[in-house]
SESE-32098 format. One line per field, with one value per residue: residue in one letter; x, y, z of N, C-alpha, C, O, CB in turn. Coordinates in steps of 0.2 Angstrom, whole numbers. Glycine has a CB too. Layout:
BEGIN
type: c(A_...) $
n.c1: c(X_...) $
n.c2: c(Y_...) $
n.c3: c(Z_...) $
ca.c1: c(X_...) $
ca.c2: c(Y_...) $
ca.c3: c(Z_...) $
c.c1: c(X_...) $
c.c2: c(Y_...) $
c.c3: c(Z_...) $
o.c1: c(X_...) $
o.c2: c(Y_...) $
o.c3: c(Z_...) $
cb.c1: c(X_...) $
cb.c2: c(Y_...) $
cb.c3: c(Z_...) $
This chain:
BEGIN
type: c(M_N_N_D_E_L_V_A_A_F_E_A_G_K_I_A_P_A_A_F_S_H_E_N_H_V_R_V_A_W_G_L_A_R_Q_Y_G_E_Q_D_G_L_Q_R_L_V_V_G_I_K_A_L_A_D_R_A_G_K_P_H_A_F_H_V_T_L_T_R_A_W_F_D_L_I_A_S_V_E_D_L_D_A_A_P_E_L_L_D_K_S_I_I_K_R_F_Y_S_A_D_R_I_A_E_G_R_E_L_W_H_E_P_D_L_H_P_L_Q_L_P_L_P_P_L_A_D_N_S_A_D_A_T_H) $
n.c1: c(558_549_553_544_540_552_556_546_549_562_559_551_560_564_573_588_604_615_609_607_612_623_616_603_603_604_592_582_585_582_569_564_566_558_545_544_550_565_570_563_564_578_580_573_580_592_588_584_596_604_597_599_613_614_607_616_626_635_635_642_645_638_639_639_642_645_632_623_629_628_614_610_615_608_595_594_592_579_575_579_584_590_602_614_627_626_626_639_649_661_661_660_672_675_671_675_690_701_704_694_683_686_685_672_663_655_649_641_650_654_658_675_682_674_658_643_635_628_632_645_661_678_689_698_715_719_709_695_694_682_665_651) $
n.c2: c(722_737_755_763_754_751_763_765_754_758_770_765_758_745_740_730_735_729_726_738_743_752_754_753_764_774_773_775_788_795_792_797_811_813_810_819_831_841_847_841_828_826_828_817_806_808_806_792_786_788_781_768_767_767_755_747_747_757_772_783_783_791_803_820_828_819_812_822_827_816_815_827_825_814_818_827_821_817_805_790_779_783_788_779_781_785_774_770_770_777_789_801_805_813_826_829_832_821_828_837_829_823_834_836_828_831_843_852_853_862_855_854_851_851_857_850_841_834_831_820_827_826_813_817_818_819_813_809_795_791_785_786) $
n.c3: c(19_17_14_22_32_37_42_52_61_65_72_82_89_86_79_79_85_78_66_59_46_35_23_28_36_27_20_31_35_23_22_33_31_20_26_37_34_33_45_56_53_54_68_73_67_74_88_86_82_93_103_97_99_113_116_110_119_118_121_118_105_96_83_80_69_58_57_54_42_34_34_28_15_10_12_2_-11_-22_-28_-21_-27_-38_-34_-31_-26_-13_-5_-3_10_11_4_12_14_4_7_20_30_40_52_53_55_67_75_76_84_95_91_77_62_48_31_26_15_3_-2_5_-6_-21_-38_-33_-27_-32_-25_-10_-5_8_16_28_39_43_44_48) $
ca.c1: c(554_549_555_539_541_559_556_542_553_567_556_549_566_563_579_594_610_619_605_606_618_624_610_597_604_602_585_579_586_578_562_562_566_552_539_543_554_572_572_560_567_585_579_570_586_597_585_584_603_607_594_603_620_613_605_622_631_640_631_647_647_635_644_635_644_644_625_620_632_625_607_609_617_603_589_595_590_572_574_585_587_594_609_617_633_625_627_646_651_668_660_660_679_676_669_678_696_701_704_688_679_688_683_664_659_650_646_641_655_653_664_681_685_669_651_639_630_629_636_651_667_683_691_704_721_719_702_694_693_676_659_645) $
ca.c2: c(727_743_760_765_749_752_770_764_750_762_775_761_755_738_737_729_739_725_726_745_743_758_754_755_771_779_772_778_795_797_791_802_817_813_810_824_837_840_848_836_821_825_827_810_802_809_802_785_783_788_775_762_767_765_748_743_748_762_778_789_782_796_808_825_830_813_811_828_827_810_816_832_822_809_822_831_818_816_798_787_774_787_790_774_783_786_767_770_774_781_796_806_807_818_832_831_829_817_832_840_824_822_840_836_823_834_849_852_857_862_851_858_850_852_858_844_841_829_825_819_830_821_811_821_814_819_811_806_788_790_784_789) $
ca.c3: c(22_13_17_27_37_40_46_58_65_68_77_87_93_85_74_83_83_73_60_57_41_31_18_32_39_21_19_36_34_17_23_39_28_16_30_42_32_35_52_61_51_57_75_74_66_80_93_85_82_100_106_95_102_120_116_109_125_116_121_116_98_92_81_78_62_53_57_50_35_30_33_23_8_9_11_-4_-17_-23_-29_-18_-32_-43_-30_-28_-22_-6_-2_-2_16_10_1_17_14_-1_10_27_32_46_57_54_58_74_79_75_87_99_88_70_58_40_28_25_8_-2_1_5_-12_-26_-39_-29_-28_-32_-18_-8_-3_16_18_34_39_47_39_51) $
c.c1: c(555_551_551_540_547_559_552_546_559_565_553_554_566_569_585_600_614_615_604_613_618_618_604_597_602_595_580_579_582_571_559_562_560_545_538_547_561_573_569_563_574_584_577_576_591_594_586_591_606_604_598_610_619_611_612_628_636_637_636_648_644_640_639_636_642_636_622_622_628_617_606_610_611_596_589_592_582_571_580_588_591_601_612_624_632_626_634_648_657_667_661_667_680_674_672_685_696_701_698_683_680_686_675_660_653_646_646_647_654_659_669_684_680_662_647_633_632_629_642_657_672_686_698_709_721_712_701_693_687_670_653_644) $
c.c2: c(734_749_763_760_750_758_768_759_754_767_771_758_748_736_736_733_735_725_733_746_750_759_756_762_776_778_775_785_798_797_796_809_818_814_816_830_836_842_843_829_820_824_820_805_802_805_794_782_783_782_769_762_765_758_744_743_753_769_784_788_787_801_814_827_825_812_816_828_822_812_821_829_818_813_826_828_816_808_794_782_777_790_785_775_784_779_766_774_778_788_802_809_813_825_834_828_825_822_835_835_823_828_840_831_826_840_849_856_856_858_856_856_852_853_851_844_836_833_826_823_824_819_815_816_813_818_808_799_786_789_787_787) $
c.c3: c(18_17_23_33_41_45_53_63_69_73_83_91_92_80_79_80_77_66_56_52_38_27_22_35_33_20_24_36_28_19_28_35_23_20_34_40_35_42_57_59_54_64_76_72_72_86_92_85_89_104_104_98_109_120_114_114_123_115_119_109_94_90_77_70_57_52_53_43_31_29_28_16_6_7_5_-11_-17_-24_-26_-23_-37_-40_-27_-24_-15_-2_-1_4_15_7_5_16_9_2_16_27_38_52_59_57_65_78_80_79_91_96_81_67_51_37_26_18_2_1_0_-1_-17_-33_-34_-31_-29_-25_-16_-5_5_19_25_34_43_42_41_58) $
o.c1: c(560_552_553_539_547_562_554_545_560_567_553_553_569_568_587_600_616_618_601_617_613_615_600_592_598_592_575_574_579_567_554_557_557_541_533_546_562_577_573_564_576_588_579_577_593_598_588_592_610_607_599_611_623_614_612_633_642_637_633_652_646_643_636_631_640_634_618_619_626_615_602_607_608_593_583_591_579_566_586_594_595_605_613_626_637_626_636_648_658_671_662_668_685_675_673_687_691_697_695_678_675_684_672_654_648_641_651_648_652_664_668_689_683_661_649_628_638_625_644_658_671_685_702_707_723_710_706_691_686_670_649_639) $
o.c2: c(736_748_764_763_749_758_771_761_753_767_774_754_744_730_741_734_739_724_733_749_755_765_760_765_780_784_779_789_803_802_799_813_824_817_818_835_832_838_840_825_815_820_817_800_797_801_791_777_779_779_764_756_761_754_738_740_753_772_789_792_788_804_812_827_826_811_815_829_823_811_821_831_819_811_828_831_814_806_794_781_774_793_785_771_783_779_761_780_783_792_807_815_816_830_840_822_826_821_836_837_823_827_843_831_823_842_846_861_851_857_862_860_855_850_847_847_834_838_831_823_819_823_815_811_808_821_805_796_781_792_789_790) $
o.c3: c(16_23_28_39_47_50_58_69_74_79_88_96_96_78_83_74_72_61_51_54_40_26_20_35_34_19_23_36_29_17_28_37_23_18_35_44_39_45_61_64_56_67_81_76_74_89_97_87_91_108_108_100_112_124_116_114_126_110_117_106_88_94_72_66_51_46_48_38_25_23_23_11_0_3_2_-16_-12_-21_-29_-23_-40_-43_-21_-20_-11_4_3_4_19_7_3_18_8_-2_18_25_42_57_64_61_69_84_84_78_91_98_78_70_49_40_25_16_-2_6_-4_0_-17_-33_-32_-37_-27_-20_-21_-3_8_23_28_28_46_36_37_61) $
cb.c1: c(557_542_556_532_540_564_553_535_556_571_551_544_566_556_581_595_614_620_598_606_617_630_609_596_611_606_583_582_594_580_560_567_572_551_539_546_550_576_569_553_568_589_574_564_589_598_577_581_607_605_587_604_623_607_600_625_634_643_629_653_645_629_649_636_651_647_622_621_639_625_604_615_623_602_588_602_594_569_573_583_581_590_607_619_636_618_624_650_652_673_653_659_684_672_661_674_702_707_710_685_680_696_685_663_664_653_650_634_662_653_661_686_686_669_647_635_630_624_638_653_669_689_693_702_728_722_699_687_699_674_659_639) $
cb.c2: c(729_744_766_765_742_752_775_760_744_767_779_756_757_737_743_721_740_718_723_750_738_759_748_750_772_776_764_775_797_793_784_802_818_807_803_821_843_845_855_836_821_832_832_808_804_816_804_784_788_795_775_763_774_769_747_746_742_760_780_789_775_798_805_831_832_807_810_834_826_804_819_838_818_804_826_834_811_819_796_783_770_793_796_768_789_789_762_772_769_777_796_804_801_816_831_828_835_813_838_843_817_822_846_836_819_837_856_854_854_869_848_857_842_847_863_843_848_823_825_812_835_824_803_826_816_826_807_809_784_796_777_788) $
cb.c3: c(29_9_13_24_35_35_42_56_61_62_73_85_100_82_69_83_88_75_61_62_36_27_15_38_41_15_18_43_33_11_26_44_23_11_34_48_35_31_54_60_43_55_78_69_59_82_94_78_78_104_104_87_101_123_111_102_127_109_128_120_96_95_76_82_61_55_64_54_35_34_40_24_8_14_17_-5_-17_-29_-36_-12_-35_-46_-25_-33_-26_-4_-6_-8_22_6_-3_24_12_-7_12_32_32_46_56_47_54_75_75_68_92_106_91_68_60_38_22_30_7_-8_-3_12_-15_-26_-46_-28_-23_-36_-19_-3_-5_18_13_37_43_51_38_47) $
């Protein structure tokens, strides 16, 4: 499935929660940012992820800070193929401590270790154990 088809399936609610891998998350976020711009793309991603969580029976699984942080990182690249590091779920640990992630489930929190930008900063010792 190409990116346009994946984004369309995501927005139509046709992706099973178990099939929404990290790679699909990255591809959908990038596609939404390209198709709708950053503000509307993020809103559409939030709606879709919340719907996925509901379909999975985990309506409280949505995390505001992780969703936006990932979206911001992904949307910042022009060529997704040129940023393979985005396929590594652990990179969020380079930007956020575990405490900051824990605080950010309901409200957006800026990163406390490094600004959200590529190239990647070095890995911190007190990193979060959250991925998105």
